[in-house]
LORO-926294 format. One record per residue (C-alpha): x negated, y negated, z negated. Coordinates in Angstrom, 3 decimals, padded with zeros to 6 digits. Layout:
BEGIN
[dovex [X; Y; Z]]
...
REM end
This chain:
BEGIN
[dovex [-045.099; 064.388; -004.625]]
[dovex [-044.034; 063.817; -001.511]]
[dovex [-042.252; 063.583; 002.340]]
[dovex [-038.842; 062.499; 005.026]]
[dovex [-037.603; 060.347; 007.903]]
[dovex [-033.955; 059.534; 008.081]]
[dovex [-033.800; 058.925; 011.789]]
[dovex [-031.922; 060.670; 014.492]]
[dovex [-029.698; 059.548; 017.337]]
[dovex [-027.047; 061.185; 019.437]]
[dovex [-029.306; 061.868; 022.366]]
[dovex [-032.584; 062.447; 020.576]]
[dovex [-034.025; 065.671; 019.354]]
[dovex [-033.020; 066.636; 015.817]]
[dovex [-035.828; 065.593; 013.538]]
[dovex [-037.297; 067.041; 010.365]]
[dovex [-037.417; 064.582; 007.552]]
[dovex [-039.597; 064.100; 003.421]]
[dovex [-038.660; 064.353; 002.483]]
[dovex [-040.378; 066.916; 004.439]]
[dovex [-037.141; 068.781; 004.684]]
[dovex [-035.826; 071.168; 007.266]]
[dovex [-033.151; 069.827; 009.529]]
[dovex [-030.343; 071.969; 010.760]]
[dovex [-031.196; 073.541; 014.088]]
[dovex [-029.323; 075.715; 016.522]]
[dovex [-030.491; 079.339; 016.583]]
[dovex [-032.943; 079.608; 019.476]]
[dovex [-033.041; 082.266; 022.169]]
[dovex [-036.287; 083.531; 023.670]]
[dovex [-037.161; 083.389; 027.338]]
[dovex [-040.093; 084.816; 029.241]]
[dovex [-041.840; 081.493; 028.999]]
[dovex [-043.086; 080.652; 025.563]]
[dovex [-040.492; 077.896; 025.110]]
[dovex [-037.224; 078.101; 023.200]]
[dovex [-033.982; 076.533; 024.403]]
[dovex [-031.189; 075.396; 022.123]]
[dovex [-027.559; 075.267; 023.134]]
[dovex [-027.943; 071.541; 023.739]]
[dovex [-030.518; 072.230; 026.441]]
[dovex [-033.627; 071.018; 024.627]]
[dovex [-036.766; 073.100; 025.065]]
[dovex [-039.348; 073.641; 022.341]]
[dovex [-042.874; 074.933; 023.035]]
[dovex [-042.943; 076.614; 019.576]]
[dovex [-046.726; 076.566; 019.612]]
[dovex [-049.700; 076.064; 021.890]]
[dovex [-052.734; 073.823; 021.503]]
[dovex [-050.891; 070.511; 021.917]]
[dovex [-048.167; 071.448; 019.436]]
[dovex [-050.579; 072.554; 016.727]]
[dovex [-052.728; 069.461; 017.286]]
[dovex [-049.597; 067.424; 016.544]]
[dovex [-049.199; 069.400; 013.313]]
[dovex [-052.838; 068.693; 012.477]]
[dovex [-052.415; 064.977; 013.134]]
[dovex [-049.254; 064.804; 011.041]]
[dovex [-051.029; 066.701; 008.249]]
[dovex [-053.739; 064.030; 008.223]]
[dovex [-051.132; 061.256; 008.237]]
[dovex [-049.469; 062.595; 005.102]]
[dovex [-052.857; 063.212; 003.520]]
[dovex [-053.725; 059.538; 004.031]]
[dovex [-050.377; 058.000; 002.998]]
[dovex [-048.478; 060.254; 000.608]]
[dovex [-051.773; 061.475; -000.810]]
[dovex [-052.468; 057.985; -002.172]]
[dovex [-048.877; 057.487; -003.303]]
[dovex [-049.077; 060.786; -005.192]]
[dovex [-052.235; 059.471; -006.856]]
[dovex [-050.644; 056.372; -008.314]]
[dovex [-050.906; 057.786; -011.826]]
[dovex [-054.661; 057.173; -011.654]]
[dovex [-054.144; 053.630; -010.390]]
[dovex [-051.565; 053.007; -013.109]]
[dovex [-053.918; 054.181; -015.828]]
[dovex [-056.817; 052.040; -014.547]]
[dovex [-054.619; 048.987; -013.992]]
[dovex [-053.220; 049.284; -017.536]]
[dovex [-056.625; 049.564; -019.197]]
[dovex [-058.809; 047.341; -017.030]]
[dovex [-057.501; 045.311; -014.100]]
[dovex [-054.026; 044.383; -015.358]]
[dovex [-054.473; 044.757; -019.091]]
[dovex [-052.300; 041.696; -019.706]]
[dovex [-049.330; 043.138; -017.770]]
[dovex [-046.675; 045.434; -019.187]]
[dovex [-046.431; 049.098; -018.276]]
[dovex [-043.101; 048.429; -016.514]]
[dovex [-044.670; 045.741; -014.335]]
[dovex [-047.557; 047.997; -013.335]]
[dovex [-045.188; 050.885; -012.607]]
[dovex [-043.186; 048.563; -010.374]]
[dovex [-046.149; 048.355; -007.973]]
[dovex [-045.994; 052.101; -007.313]]
[dovex [-042.197; 051.999; -007.292]]
[dovex [-042.366; 049.347; -004.575]]
[dovex [-044.418; 051.730; -002.426]]
[dovex [-041.722; 054.400; -002.700]]
[dovex [-038.905; 051.893; -002.177]]
[dovex [-040.422; 050.648; 001.067]]
[dovex [-041.285; 054.162; 002.239]]
[dovex [-037.666; 055.278; 001.950]]
[dovex [-036.027; 051.908; 002.554]]
[dovex [-037.880; 051.247; 005.822]]
[dovex [-037.345; 054.821; 006.999]]
[dovex [-034.017; 054.298; 008.827]]
[dovex [-035.282; 051.288; 010.792]]
[dovex [-038.684; 052.799; 011.617]]
[dovex [-036.991; 056.029; 012.624]]
[dovex [-034.708; 054.220; 015.035]]
[dovex [-037.688; 052.464; 016.590]]
[dovex [-039.350; 055.869; 016.956]]
[dovex [-036.268; 057.187; 018.765]]
[dovex [-036.625; 054.373; 021.285]]
[dovex [-040.380; 053.964; 021.690]]
[dovex [-041.930; 057.122; 020.261]]
[dovex [-045.077; 057.326; 018.137]]
[dovex [-047.595; 055.649; 020.456]]
[dovex [-046.954; 052.209; 018.978]]
[dovex [-045.950; 053.120; 015.450]]
[dovex [-048.785; 055.381; 014.301]]
[dovex [-051.639; 053.012; 015.350]]
[dovex [-049.772; 050.016; 013.893]]
[dovex [-049.087; 051.736; 010.590]]
[dovex [-052.663; 053.010; 010.433]]
[dovex [-054.040; 049.489; 010.739]]
[dovex [-051.663; 048.175; 008.076]]
[dovex [-052.508; 050.905; 005.540]]
[dovex [-056.280; 050.576; 005.986]]
[dovex [-056.123; 046.772; 005.777]]
[dovex [-053.971; 047.008; 002.638]]
[dovex [-056.606; 049.145; 000.902]]
[dovex [-059.397; 046.771; 001.919]]
[dovex [-057.395; 043.845; 000.560]]
[dovex [-056.743; 045.785; -002.645]]
[dovex [-060.479; 046.106; -003.178]]
[dovex [-060.733; 042.292; -003.316]]
[dovex [-057.860; 041.756; -005.778]]
[dovex [-058.877; 039.838; -008.887]]
[dovex [-058.244; 041.106; -012.443]]
[dovex [-054.932; 040.025; -014.008]]
[dovex [-053.753; 038.454; -010.737]]
[dovex [-050.719; 040.715; -010.668]]
[dovex [-049.167; 039.220; -007.527]]
[dovex [-052.237; 040.221; -005.504]]
[dovex [-051.772; 043.879; -006.445]]
[dovex [-048.069; 043.692; -005.621]]
[dovex [-048.821; 042.293; -002.166]]
[dovex [-051.723; 044.615; -001.270]]
[dovex [-050.959; 047.883; -003.072]]
[dovex [-047.175; 047.621; -003.254]]
[dovex [-045.799; 045.683; -000.303]]
[dovex [-048.410; 046.100; 002.437]]
[dovex [-049.349; 049.711; 001.703]]
[dovex [-045.684; 050.687; 001.327]]
[dovex [-044.718; 049.231; 004.691]]
[dovex [-047.777; 050.685; 006.424]]
[dovex [-047.112; 054.120; 004.955]]
[dovex [-043.519; 054.064; 006.195]]
[dovex [-044.635; 053.137; 009.717]]
[dovex [-047.104; 056.059; 009.767]]
[dovex [-045.086; 058.621; 007.862]]
[dovex [-041.771; 058.490; 009.706]]
[dovex [-043.025; 059.270; 013.230]]
[dovex [-045.520; 061.811; 011.880]]
[dovex [-042.634; 063.890; 010.548]]
[dovex [-040.088; 063.132; 013.264]]
[dovex [-042.383; 064.153; 016.102]]
[dovex [-042.394; 067.766; 014.877]]
[dovex [-038.810; 067.999; 016.088]]
[dovex [-040.109; 067.553; 019.637]]
[dovex [-042.327; 070.631; 019.471]]
[dovex [-040.767; 073.167; 017.101]]
[dovex [-037.366; 074.675; 016.436]]
[dovex [-037.654; 078.299; 015.325]]
[dovex [-041.065; 077.696; 013.704]]
[dovex [-040.178; 074.274; 012.342]]
[dovex [-040.157; 075.463; 008.691]]
[dovex [-043.742; 076.655; 009.075]]
[dovex [-044.825; 073.451; 010.818]]
[dovex [-043.203; 071.242; 008.187]]
[dovex [-044.661; 073.304; 005.366]]
[dovex [-048.169; 072.873; 006.759]]
[dovex [-047.700; 069.138; 007.234]]
[dovex [-046.138; 068.730; 003.785]]
[dovex [-049.154; 070.331; 002.176]]
[dovex [-051.200; 067.373; 003.414]]
[dovex [-049.483; 065.093; 000.907]]
[dovex [-050.278; 067.458; -001.950]]
[dovex [-053.874; 067.927; -000.826]]
[dovex [-054.309; 064.166; -000.677]]
[dovex [-052.851; 063.998; -004.167]]
[dovex [-055.653; 066.325; -005.273]]
[dovex [-058.559; 064.702; -003.434]]
[dovex [-057.891; 061.025; -004.112]]
[dovex [-057.470; 061.201; -007.915]]
[dovex [-060.717; 063.179; -008.225]]
[dovex [-062.422; 060.782; -005.827]]
[dovex [-061.383; 057.756; -007.866]]
[dovex [-062.342; 059.318; -011.194]]
[dovex [-065.813; 060.155; -009.846]]
[dovex [-066.492; 056.954; -007.913]]
[dovex [-065.209; 054.234; -010.253]]
[dovex [-067.892; 054.832; -012.939]]
[dovex [-070.628; 054.946; -010.282]]
[dovex [-069.752; 052.221; -007.761]]
[dovex [-066.857; 050.352; -009.397]]
[dovex [-063.203; 050.091; -008.438]]
[dovex [-063.630; 047.803; -005.374]]
[dovex [-066.049; 050.118; -003.586]]
[dovex [-064.133; 053.218; -004.649]]
[dovex [-061.044; 051.819; -002.900]]
[dovex [-063.092; 050.810; 000.148]]
[dovex [-064.406; 054.358; 000.448]]
[dovex [-060.799; 055.559; 000.322]]
[dovex [-060.000; 053.084; 003.101]]
[dovex [-062.814; 054.448; 005.274]]
[dovex [-061.604; 058.014; 004.710]]
[dovex [-058.104; 056.937; 005.687]]
[dovex [-059.462; 055.217; 008.765]]
[dovex [-061.052; 058.472; 009.954]]
[dovex [-057.974; 060.564; 009.184]]
[dovex [-055.538; 058.158; 010.805]]
[dovex [-057.761; 057.680; 013.860]]
[dovex [-057.494; 061.426; 014.467]]
[dovex [-053.743; 061.208; 013.902]]
[dovex [-053.444; 058.513; 016.563]]
[dovex [-055.212; 060.791; 019.047]]
[dovex [-053.445; 064.063; 018.264]]
[dovex [-049.829; 062.995; 017.567]]
[dovex [-047.960; 062.987; 020.864]]
[dovex [-044.308; 062.839; 021.833]]
[dovex [-042.488; 064.965; 024.373]]
[dovex [-040.078; 063.376; 026.849]]
[dovex [-036.606; 062.927; 025.358]]
[dovex [-033.460; 061.108; 026.294]]
[dovex [-033.626; 057.769; 024.531]]
[dovex [-030.270; 056.769; 023.097]]
[dovex [-028.810; 053.324; 022.553]]
[dovex [-030.035; 053.372; 019.016]]
[dovex [-028.959; 050.011; 017.697]]
[dovex [-025.379; 050.539; 018.810]]
[dovex [-025.199; 053.601; 016.588]]
[dovex [-026.060; 051.645; 013.440]]
[dovex [-028.526; 052.531; 010.741]]
[dovex [-026.055; 054.112; 008.320]]
[dovex [-022.746; 055.925; 008.649]]
[dovex [-020.194; 055.069; 005.976]]
[dovex [-017.715; 057.664; 007.235]]
[dovex [-019.686; 060.260; 005.287]]
[dovex [-018.185; 058.941; 002.053]]
[dovex [-014.872; 060.493; 003.036]]
[dovex [-016.475; 063.846; 002.187]]
[dovex [-016.652; 064.509; -001.565]]
[dovex [-019.682; 066.791; -001.121]]
[dovex [-021.564; 064.027; 000.669]]
[dovex [-020.685; 061.580; -002.109]]
[dovex [-021.990; 064.033; -004.693]]
[dovex [-025.210; 064.415; -002.687]]
[dovex [-025.682; 060.629; -002.808]]
[dovex [-025.057; 060.556; -006.562]]
[dovex [-027.494; 063.426; -007.147]]
[dovex [-030.079; 061.707; -004.942]]
[dovex [-029.896; 058.516; -006.985]]
[dovex [-030.121; 060.346; -010.334]]
[dovex [-032.980; 062.649; -009.332]]
[dovex [-035.093; 060.069; -007.523]]
[dovex [-034.626; 057.853; -010.572]]
[dovex [-036.462; 060.339; -012.767]]
[dovex [-038.478; 062.851; -010.747]]
[dovex [-041.490; 060.609; -010.102]]
[dovex [-041.877; 059.579; -013.762]]
[dovex [-044.149; 062.538; -014.669]]
[dovex [-046.398; 061.739; -011.694]]
[dovex [-046.757; 058.145; -012.878]]
[dovex [-047.272; 058.768; -016.586]]
[dovex [-048.714; 062.239; -017.190]]
[dovex [-052.324; 061.059; -016.984]]
[dovex [-051.679; 058.230; -019.438]]
[dovex [-049.885; 060.725; -021.699]]
[dovex [-052.874; 063.079; -021.636]]
[dovex [-055.169; 060.199; -022.625]]
[dovex [-052.757; 059.193; -025.393]]
[dovex [-052.896; 062.739; -026.786]]
[dovex [-056.712; 062.465; -026.667]]
[dovex [-057.127; 065.570; -024.563]]
[dovex [-060.612; 066.358; -023.221]]
[dovex [-061.631; 064.115; -020.298]]
[dovex [-061.823; 067.112; -017.956]]
[dovex [-058.086; 067.562; -018.548]]
[dovex [-056.831; 063.994; -018.856]]
[dovex [-058.721; 062.815; -015.771]]
[dovex [-057.615; 065.680; -013.542]]
[dovex [-054.147; 066.573; -014.834]]
[dovex [-052.500; 064.632; -011.990]]
[dovex [-054.695; 066.395; -009.436]]
[dovex [-053.596; 069.732; -010.918]]
[dovex [-049.948; 068.761; -010.568]]
[dovex [-050.423; 067.763; -006.935]]
[dovex [-052.470; 070.895; -006.218]]
[dovex [-049.563; 073.055; -007.365]]
[dovex [-047.338; 071.239; -004.888]]
[dovex [-049.286; 072.708; -001.978]]
[dovex [-047.327; 075.959; -002.282]]
[dovex [-043.969; 074.200; -001.849]]
[dovex [-043.891; 075.795; 001.566]]
[dovex [-042.535; 078.933; -000.129]]
[dovex [-039.228; 077.361; -001.285]]
[dovex [-038.792; 075.918; 002.213]]
[dovex [-039.097; 079.381; 003.717]]
[dovex [-036.701; 080.791; 001.107]]
[dovex [-034.175; 078.128; 002.053]]
[dovex [-034.119; 079.399; 005.624]]
[dovex [-032.950; 082.799; 004.375]]
[dovex [-030.793; 081.915; 001.354]]
[dovex [-029.564; 078.374; 002.009]]
[dovex [-030.940; 074.976; 001.043]]
[dovex [-028.571; 074.168; -001.816]]
[dovex [-028.984; 077.661; -003.254]]
[dovex [-032.726; 076.996; -003.541]]
[dovex [-032.486; 073.342; -004.606]]
[dovex [-030.210; 073.915; -007.618]]
[dovex [-032.297; 076.430; -009.609]]
[dovex [-035.536; 074.607; -008.788]]
[dovex [-034.141; 071.278; -009.971]]
[dovex [-032.515; 072.734; -013.078]]
[dovex [-035.713; 074.510; -014.121]]
[dovex [-037.673; 071.269; -013.549]]
[dovex [-035.475; 069.483; -016.070]]
[dovex [-035.748; 072.343; -018.548]]
[dovex [-039.546; 072.270; -018.215]]
[dovex [-039.606; 068.573; -019.050]]
[dovex [-037.583; 069.080; -022.224]]
[dovex [-038.903; 072.466; -023.257]]
[dovex [-042.580; 072.137; -022.352]]
[dovex [-043.631; 068.515; -021.810]]
[dovex [-041.657; 067.058; -024.737]]
[dovex [-043.278; 069.186; -027.488]]
[dovex [-046.688; 069.505; -025.817]]
[dovex [-049.635; 068.056; -027.681]]
[dovex [-052.454; 070.308; -026.521]]
[dovex [-054.213; 071.316; -023.339]]
[dovex [-052.497; 074.624; -022.556]]
[dovex [-048.826; 073.540; -022.631]]
[dovex [-049.524; 070.327; -020.732]]
[dovex [-051.467; 072.110; -017.988]]
[dovex [-048.751; 074.763; -017.679]]
[dovex [-046.150; 072.006; -017.408]]
[dovex [-048.153; 070.116; -014.769]]
[dovex [-048.572; 073.190; -012.584]]
[dovex [-044.960; 074.356; -012.949]]
[dovex [-043.460; 070.921; -012.418]]
[dovex [-045.715; 070.306; -009.428]]
[dovex [-044.302; 073.390; -007.722]]
[dovex [-040.611; 072.887; -008.500]]
[dovex [-040.046; 069.143; -008.657]]
[dovex [-040.531; 068.493; -004.951]]
[dovex [-038.082; 071.120; -003.717]]
[dovex [-035.125; 068.733; -003.823]]
[dovex [-037.073; 066.048; -001.962]]
[dovex [-038.263; 068.555; 000.621]]
[dovex [-034.885; 070.158; 001.325]]
[dovex [-032.459; 067.270; 000.848]]
[dovex [-032.439; 066.382; 004.533]]
[dovex [-031.664; 069.985; 005.450]]
[dovex [-028.643; 069.990; 003.139]]
[dovex [-027.350; 066.679; 004.518]]
[dovex [-027.730; 068.138; 008.006]]
[dovex [-025.640; 071.155; 007.018]]
[dovex [-022.672; 068.981; 005.969]]
[dovex [-022.911; 066.350; 008.721]]
[dovex [-021.974; 066.381; 012.418]]
[dovex [-025.183; 066.531; 014.493]]
[dovex [-024.433; 063.226; 016.199]]
[dovex [-024.117; 061.479; 012.817]]
[dovex [-026.909; 063.237; 010.961]]
[dovex [-029.565; 060.533; 011.203]]
[dovex [-027.254; 057.685; 010.218]]
[dovex [-025.840; 059.594; 007.244]]
[dovex [-029.280; 060.613; 006.058]]
[dovex [-030.352; 056.985; 006.321]]
[dovex [-027.568; 056.101; 003.897]]
[dovex [-028.778; 058.782; 001.481]]
[dovex [-032.315; 057.396; 001.628]]
[dovex [-030.933; 053.991; 000.716]]
[dovex [-029.831; 055.445; -002.632]]
[dovex [-033.259; 057.077; -002.988]]
[dovex [-035.027; 053.776; -002.288]]
[dovex [-033.069; 051.884; -004.948]]
[dovex [-033.635; 054.663; -007.492]]
[dovex [-037.384; 054.712; -006.808]]
[dovex [-037.581; 050.944; -007.221]]
[dovex [-036.036; 050.947; -010.712]]
[dovex [-036.778; 054.452; -012.021]]
[dovex [-040.448; 054.367; -012.976]]
[dovex [-040.298; 050.770; -014.306]]
[dovex [-037.439; 051.936; -016.520]]
[dovex [-039.770; 054.639; -017.806]]
[dovex [-042.370; 051.988; -018.512]]
[dovex [-039.886; 050.142; -020.710]]
[dovex [-040.254; 052.974; -023.240]]
[dovex [-043.973; 052.268; -023.461]]
[dovex [-044.044; 048.546; -024.208]]
[dovex [-045.936; 049.091; -027.452]]
[dovex [-049.334; 050.237; -026.220]]
[dovex [-050.522; 051.153; -029.686]]
[dovex [-047.511; 053.417; -030.342]]
[dovex [-045.895; 054.202; -026.960]]
[dovex [-042.556; 055.962; -027.218]]
[dovex [-043.381; 058.929; -024.975]]
[dovex [-040.783; 061.086; -026.715]]
[dovex [-037.912; 058.903; -025.514]]
[dovex [-039.462; 058.632; -022.060]]
[dovex [-039.706; 062.419; -021.683]]
[dovex [-036.222; 062.991; -023.122]]
[dovex [-034.768; 060.454; -020.685]]
[dovex [-036.559; 062.111; -017.755]]
[dovex [-035.419; 065.628; -018.613]]
[dovex [-031.788; 064.671; -019.175]]
[dovex [-031.653; 062.728; -015.913]]
[dovex [-033.033; 065.672; -013.925]]
[dovex [-030.616; 068.119; -015.552]]
[dovex [-027.788; 065.655; -014.904]]
[dovex [-028.703; 065.563; -011.212]]
[dovex [-028.751; 069.359; -011.119]]
[dovex [-025.247; 069.470; -012.641]]
[dovex [-023.956; 067.158; -009.895]]
[dovex [-025.434; 069.526; -007.301]]
[dovex [-023.779; 072.503; -009.020]]
[dovex [-020.419; 070.743; -008.689]]
[dovex [-021.087; 070.244; -004.983]]
[dovex [-022.011; 073.921; -004.667]]
[dovex [-018.731; 074.992; -006.301]]
[dovex [-016.810; 072.805; -003.851]]
[dovex [-018.447; 074.718; -001.007]]
[dovex [-017.681; 078.132; -002.468]]
[dovex [-017.531; 079.856; -005.828]]
[dovex [-019.168; 082.940; -004.345]]
[dovex [-022.822; 083.246; -005.373]]
[dovex [-023.618; 084.957; -002.082]]
[dovex [-022.360; 082.051; 000.013]]
[dovex [-025.224; 080.565; 002.033]]
[dovex [-025.338; 076.780; 002.101]]
REM end
């Protein structure tokens, strides 16, 4: 699934964001020294030991935060069958939705704090919060739903936002020309975590029980985030008067293309995470072999590791030109492959294909917003876009759960149809925005 920080100020370096997107950057010029200078006078090392250690630390941060968020399908399945068997599917889905809501909703504020203070305070603080949240989750009592909301939803969501935002933003201090490569490497950490943690839970729960399985996850996160705290470093920047700039910029709504981007963001974030939340439960409902049903989510996340390729294509052909076909095909896959699938082969093909394509919009959205926004307003306008994403994440997956109220005969057909139509609807909105830019298919945007 993934990643994405909406922060940027007038005097700060332009930052990459989850969505893990690529922000607009000025074409660099080489000098004899190994640094690159933009027209605004900022220098970028573009490599070296310190820079790549930052990439490594950010990779581990996304592994530890987004990796668990991408694994929520396993948690959802176990909560539904064991720990929260008395709660509805919508209520259980709301726990994971709360994680996403806080991740995106806290992004603008955390990003502004990063612009002022850097990562030295944020990454250690967020690391402590996420590890503590997992330890508290391991002590939650069955059918005490509020405990899971507080530990797994609220606390882990806030902690993840505090870690995730600076981990992505700091790459803008070290890379310009090679930023797509750096972001692609870091983004793969979220997908790798989404592979490791589901398998870890499926193997450990039968042997040591859910509490100790989660504690082992917490210890792994502690090691990963400790390395992140050591390796993630800022470079000196001019700190702007961040709070005077505001968190959002409403002037963007004077631009029809920006309005369409906000509408598409709401529609797509409403539906795109539904397969990640429900595909494992669907595989169990279809009584597929355990080797498939238990690891189908890990397969989907594993496919997401190669999302670096669309990011590189976007550099050459334009972000919107890559987003539209990827999003449209994702919706077609939901309707044409997931909806009729009842066996192993079609479901696995869907999981792998959707895992590759579904995250392209999330990864490149920030780059598109940067291309239609003045540089000095980029962060504030992106923060407004993430507000729409946060609301959509909060209500989207619980809406999907409403189709599955009857646990004996869950209405997966309606759920899948709803998901596919929403994704195709979002793609159509993006096509309209593309036409407003230019009707020429060769136009790069």
